[in-house]
C-alpha positions in Angstrom: 7.8 -11.3 16.4 10.7 -12.1 14.1 13.3 -9.5 13.4 13.5 -8.1 9.9 15.8 -5.8 8.0 15.1 -2.1 8.1 14.2 -1.8 4.4 11.7 -3.8 2.3 12.7 -4.8 -1.2 10.9 -5.0 -4.6 12.7 -6.8 -7.4 11.4 -6.5 -11.0 12.4 -9.3 -13.3 11.8 -11.0 -16.7 11.9 -14.8 -17.0 14.8 -16.2 -19.0 12.4 -17.2 -21.9 11.1 -13.6 -22.0 7.5 -14.9 -21.6 6.7 -13.5 -18.2 7.3 -10.2 -16.3 7.1 -10.3 -12.6 7.8 -8.3 -9.4 8.5 -9.9 -6.0 8.4 -8.1 -2.7 9.7 -8.8 0.8 7.2 -6.7 2.8 8.1 -8.0 6.3 10.1 -4.9 7.3 6.9 -2.8 6.8 5.3 -4.6 9.7 7.1 -2.6 12.5 6.3 0.7 10.9 2.6 -0.2 10.6 2.4 -1.4 14.2 4.2 1.7 15.6 2.2 4.1 13.4 -1.2 2.5 14.2 -1.2 1.3 17.8 -5.0 1.4 17.9 -5.3 -1.4 15.2 -5.2 -5.0 16.1 -2.8 -7.3 14.4 -5.3 -8.7 11.9 -6.1 -5.1 10.8 -2.4 -4.3 10.5 -1.9 -7.4 8.4 -4.6 -6.2 5.9 -3.0 -2.8 5.8 0.4 -4.3 5.1 -1.1 -6.3 2.2 -2.6 -3.1 0.8 0.8 -1.4 1.0 2.3 -4.4 -0.8 -0.3 -4.1 -3.5 0.6 -0.5 -4.1 4.3 -1.2 -4.2 3.9 -4.0 -6.8 1.6 -1.9 -8.9 4.0 1.0 -8.7 6.9 -1.3 -9.7 5.3 -1.7 -13.2 6.5 1.8 -14.0 9.8 1.3 -12.1 8.8 3.8 -9.3 8.8 6.7 -11.7 5.7 8.3 -10.1 3.8 8.6 -6.9 0.9 6.0 -6.6 -2.0 6.1 -4.2 -4.6 3.5 -3.5 -7.9 4.4 -1.8 -10.5 1.8 -1.0 -13.9 2.7 0.5 -16.1 -0.3 1.3 -18.8 -1.8 3.5 -16.8 -4.5 5.2 -14.7 -4.5 8.3 -12.5 -1.9 6.8 -14.4 1.3 6.1 -11.4 2.8 4.2 -7.9 1.8 3.2 -5.2 4.1 1.9 -1.7 3.3 0.6 0.5 6.2 -0.4 3.7 5.2 -2.2 6.4 7.6 -3.4 9.1 7.3 -6.1 11.9 7.6 -3.6 10.8 4.3 -1.9 8.7 5.8 1.0 5.3 4.4 1.7 2.6 5.0 4.3 -1.0 3.9 4.9 -4.2 4.0 6.9 -6.9 1.5 7.7 -10.1 3.0 9.1 -12.1 0.2 10.7 -15.9 0.2 10.6 -17.4 1.7 13.8 -19.6 -1.3 14.5 -18.2 -4.8 14.9 -18.7 -6.6 11.5 -18.0 -10.3 11.0 -16.9 -11.2 7.5 -14.4 -9.9 5.0 -12.4 -6.8 5.5 -13.2 -5.6 1.9 -16.8 -5.8 0.8 -19.0 -4.0 -1.6 -20.7 -1.8 -2.3 -17.7 0.3 -2.5 -15.0 1.9 -4.7 -11.4 1.4 -5.5 -9.4 4.4 -6.7 -5.9 4.3 -8.1 -4.1 7.7 -8.6 -0.8 8.0 -10.4 1.1 11.3 -10.3 4.2 12.0 -12.2 6.2 15.3 -12.4 5.5 15.8 -16.1 1.7 15.7 -16.3 -1.7 15.8 -14.6 -2.6 12.9 -12.2 -4.3 9.9 -13.7 -7.2 8.5 -11.6 -8.8 5.1 -12.3 -12.0 4.2 -10.4 -13.9 1.0 -10.3 -16.5 -0.6 -8.1 -15.3 -3.2 -5.6 -15.5 -6.8 -6.8 -15.8 -9.9 -4.5 -12.5 -10.7 -2.9 -9.5 -9.2 -1.1 -7.3 -6.4 -2.2 -5.4 -8.7 -4.6 -8.7 -9.3 -6.5 -9.4 -5.6 -6.6 -5.9 -4.9 -8.2 -6.2 -7.7 -10.7 -9.6 -6.3 -11.8 -8.2 -2.8 -12.0 -5.3 -3.9 -14.1 -7.5 -5.8 -16.5 -10.2 -3.1 -16.9 -8.1 0.1 -16.6 -4.7 -0.9 -18.0 -5.7 -3.9 -20.2 -3.1 -6.1 -18.4 -3.9 -9.6 -17.3 -2.0 -10.3 -14.2 -1.9 -12.5 -11.0 -1.3 -10.8 -7.7 -0.5 -12.9 -4.6 -0.2 -11.2 -1.2 0.4 -12.5 2.3 1.0 -11.1 5.8 1.0 -13.3 8.9 -0.5 -11.3 11.8 1.4 -13.4 14.4 4.9 -12.9 13.0 4.6 -10.0 10.6 6.1 -12.1 7.7 4.7 -10.5 4.6 5.3 -10.2 0.9 3.8 -10.2 -2.5 4.2 -11.5 -6.1 2.8 -9.8 -9.2 3.1 -11.9 -12.4 2.2 -10.8 -15.9 2.4 -13.2 -18.8 3.3 -11.5 -22.1 0.9 -11.7 -25.1 3.1 -14.3 -26.9 3.5 -16.5 -23.8 3.2 -20.1 -25.0 0.2 -22.1 -23.7 2.3 -24.7 -22.0 4.4 -22.0 -20.3 1.1 -20.4 -19.1 -0.1 -23.7 -17.7 3.3 -24.1 -15.9 2.9 -20.6 -14.5 -0.6 -21.4 -13.1 0.8 -24.5 -11.4 3.7 -22.5 -9.9 1.4 -19.8 -8.5 -0.9 -22.4 -7.0 2.0 -24.3 -5.6 3.1 -21.4 -3.5 0.5 -22.5 -0.9 2.9 -25.1 0.3 5.9 -22.7 0.6 6.2 -21.2 4.1 6.1 -17.4 4.3 9.6 -17.1 5.7 11.0 -18.9 2.6 9.3 -16.5 0.1 12.2 -14.1 -0.4 12.2 -12.2 -3.7 15.1 -14.2 -5.1 13.3 -17.5 -4.3 10.0 -16.2 -5.9 11.8 -15.2 -9.1 13.5 -18.7 -9.3 10.1 -20.3 -8.6 8.4 -18.5 -11.4 11.4 -18.8 -13.8 11.6 -22.5 -13.0 15.3 -22.2 -12.2 18.1 -19.7 -12.4 18.7 -17.3 -15.2 15.9 -14.7 -14.9 16.9 -11.2 -15.9 16.8 -8.7 -13.0 15.4 -5.4 -14.3 15.4 -3.3 -11.2 15.7 -3.5 -7.4 14.1 -0.9 -5.1 14.4 -0.5 -1.3 11.3 0.5 0.5 10.8 2.2 3.9 7.6 2.7 5.9 8.1 6.4 6.4 5.6 9.2 6.7 6.1 12.6 5.0 4.0 14.6 7.4 5.2 18.1 8.4 3.9 20.7 10.7 3.6 23.2 7.8 1.3 20.9 5.9 -1.0 20.4 8.9 -1.0 24.2 9.6 -2.0 24.8 6.0 -4.8 22.2 6.3 -6.1 23.8 9.5 -6.0 27.3 7.9 -8.7 26.1 5.5 -11.2 25.3 8.2 -14.2 27.5 8.6 -13.8 30.3 11.2 -16.5 28.7 13.4 -14.6 25.5 13.6 -11.3 27.2 14.4 -13.0 29.2 17.1 -14.1 25.9 18.6 -10.7 24.2 18.3 -8.7 27.1 19.8 -11.3 28.1 22.4 -9.6 29.8 25.3 -6.4 30.5 23.3 -4.9 27.2 24.1 -2.8 25.4 21.4 -4.2 22.2 19.9 -2.4 18.9 19.5 -2.9 17.4 16.0 -2.0 13.8 15.2 -0.9 12.5 11.8 -3.2 9.7 10.7 -0.4 7.9 9.0 2.3 7.8 11.6 0.6 9.0 14.8 3.1 11.9 15.4 1.7 14.7 17.4 2.1 18.4 16.5 1.4 21.3 18.8 -0.1 24.2 16.8 -1.0 27.7 18.0 -3.8 29.7 16.4 -1.3 32.4 15.5 0.6 30.0 13.2 -2.4 29.9 10.9 -1.7 33.3 9.5 -4.6 35.1 11.1 -4.9 37.3 14.1 -3.7 35.6 17.3 -6.5 34.0 19.3 -5.7 34.5 23.0 -2.2 34.0 24.5 0.3 31.7 22.6 
């Protein structure tokens, strides 16, 4: 596996002719975090999870990381569920829950549902839901943007499961984008197929779409694959379990070991920490 920097980067830009907004992402540094946090997933599953994380980051970049954004996908393909949880500070984490039975075919497949939740400090969360369409996570996000936010956009994602080289490009032509410029944009996006993944750095992608130097850089954000789990949060979650379930978990008075689904970290929890009467010896 190739070595990558510790932080991923999202760069938000405007083309020099002010016809196209875009965001470019180097997601390769997320690969190690995903592999370490999900040792039970094979490399292909990890690649699909990285692409989902990239989709969340590029979607969040449209509001310059001013809010927390979560993507939840439930489907009938090889991935039973996908979660990406992205925070304004640049932290992101995710989960891929594979189907129990071995399924050949696409990772995302209907029937199913895509949910996008935006949470900002000043108001109630906004949740957009839509049924899964045919295609990968990029097609789901493009459809979401068109139907829920009335934005026509192109999302390109990639992650090589053999190297971990990953990234993404979100392109949005503005309403007054000239037809000839739109045609050139389509050719540029299609032409990315011949560009190797290792060459698709954000700066290169911005020049590629701008058709040369001179694009206006609007913002640059560093991203880390970093979980926000705490023992206190897990204790609070366990405290909400029915008494019968807690009796089963803490049978004999032994503490239980709880693993975070996002990062795999283990927490040793005693029954007495739940705020009730101690159950046996701690």
